[in-house]
N, C-alpha and C positions, 0 to 999 in steps of 0.2 A: 504494500500500500504506500502510495506517495502522498505525503502531506505537504501541501503548499499553502502556507499561511501568509496572508497579506494584511498588513497593519494600516494601510491607508496612506494619506498624504505624508510626504517626507519633508521635514523642515530643511530648507537650504540655507537661508540667511535672513537677516533682518535689515531694515533700512528705515528711513523716515520720509513721510509725506507731510503735508500741511493740513491741519484740522482747524476749522473755524471755532473760535472762542466766542460764544454767543453774547457774553457780557461785555467783552472788550471790542467786539466786532473786528478782530484781527485773526490772522492765522498763526498757529504755533506748531512746532514739530510734533509729529505723532508717530510712534514706533509701529511698524507693520512687519509681518512675517511674509517671506516668499517661500512657497512650498511647491514641491513637484507632486502633481496629482497622479495617483496610481490608477490607471485605466483598467486594471484587472481587479480592482477593489470595488465591490458593489456600492458600499457606503459613499465612497468618493464620487462615483459616477452619479449617484442619486443626489448628493449634496450640490454638485455643480448643476445638475438638471433643475433642482428646485430654485437655485439662484437665477439661472437663465430664464426660467418661467416668469419670474418677477421683474426681470429687466425689460421694460417696454422698448420697442424699436432697437433691439440689439441683435441685428442679423448675424454679425460675426460670432456672437456667443452661441447662437443656435448651431452654427457650423462647427464650432469647437465641441459642442455637446454631441453632435453626430459622430465626430471622430472618436470621442471617448466611448460612445456606444459601440462603435465598430471595433475598438480595441477590446472592450469587454466581451463582445461576441466572437472575438478572435478572428475577425476579418482583416484586421491590420495588426502587424507586429508592434508591440509596445516600444521596441527599439527604434522604429522608424519615425514615430511622432511622439513629442513630449509636450505635455500641457503643464504650465506653471500658473499659479494663482498668487495674487497679493491678498492677504487677509488681515483683519485687525485682531484675529485670534493669535494670542502670543504663547499659548501652551496647548497641550493635547491635540497636536496636529494630526494624529492618527484618527481622530474623530472630527473631521472637518465640519464646521457649522456654516450652512449655506447663507445665512443672513450676514455673515462677517466677510464674505468674499467681495472684494472691491474690483478686481480685474482678473482677466484670463488671457493667456497667450499660448498659442499653439506653434510649435517649432518643428520643422521637418529637418531631421538630423541624418537623413540617409545619404546626403552628398558629402564628399570628402573635403572639398576645397572651400565651400561656403555653407552657411547655415541659412535656411529660408524661414523667415517669420511668416507663416501662413495667415495667422489672424492675431490681432491684438484687440481686445474689447474691454473697455472700462465700463463699469456700471453707468448707464446713461444719466443717472441722477447726479453724477459727479464729473461729467465731461465739461469742457470749456463753455459750451453753449447753454448749460443748465442755468436757470434764473438765479438760484441761490444754492451754492455748493457747500456741503459740510466738509469735503476734502478737496485738496488740490495736489497736483503733481504725481498722480497715480501712474499715468501712462509713461511719463518720463522716468519714473522709478523703475518700471518694468523694463524699459529699454536699457537703462544703465545696468541693471542686473544682467540682462542678456549679453551685453557687451563685455562685462567683466567675466562672465561665466564661460563664454565660448572663445573669446579673444581671437576670432577669425572673422573674415567678412560675413556680414549679415545682409541678405537681400530681402526685399518685400515688394509687394504690389498692393496699392491701396487706392482710395478714392481721391478725387481732385481737391476736395475741401480740407484735407489734412496735410497738404504740402508744407505749410508753415510749421506744423508740429514736427514733422520729420526733419526738415532742414534745421530747425532750432535745436534738434537733438543730434546734429552732426551727420545726418544721412545726406548723401549726394543724390541728385536726380540722375538716374541711368537712362530713362526714356520718358520724356515729358508727356508724350501722347498716350502712353500706356500706364503712366503713374508708377513707374518702377524706381526703386530707391536702393541705395547700397550704403552700408557703413563699413569703412575699412579701418582696422586698428592701426595700420601703418600711417594713415593720414591724420588720425586724431592726436 
């Protein structure tokens, strides 16, 4: 008999984003955890699914959820795709709480020379266009984590309305018509 026990999300590192202080009306540092989601763990897949369900207008999050479902169903090898989350949960990462997930990123690690960021989704309540945001800097936090973790070129293709976000985070435009970007550690 082969026992395969999966404990869920794995803590990778911590970082800071900014959280609104309602009394002072200013933003202060807030510690967050960056975790690797275990696509073979039913609890992780369900936690992400519940978070995604509550995120209105979060098309990328739905795509990330589909990949996690495919990993869980063993249609995709877990080594090919990695999903990371930023969470305000600072302990018990093996029992991921869906309400504390702030962002998700899906990374395709099957290429040798570059890493492809397939999707990056911040909870829409906390993106730049939200009327009043409790948190700031979540997307940049995720990108900085990915740069430090992989330390090799990262490519991505996104929408036209986020060009400023990626260029602010030191991604160069590879193809303006197709909205392709690259971050090169040798340039930074």
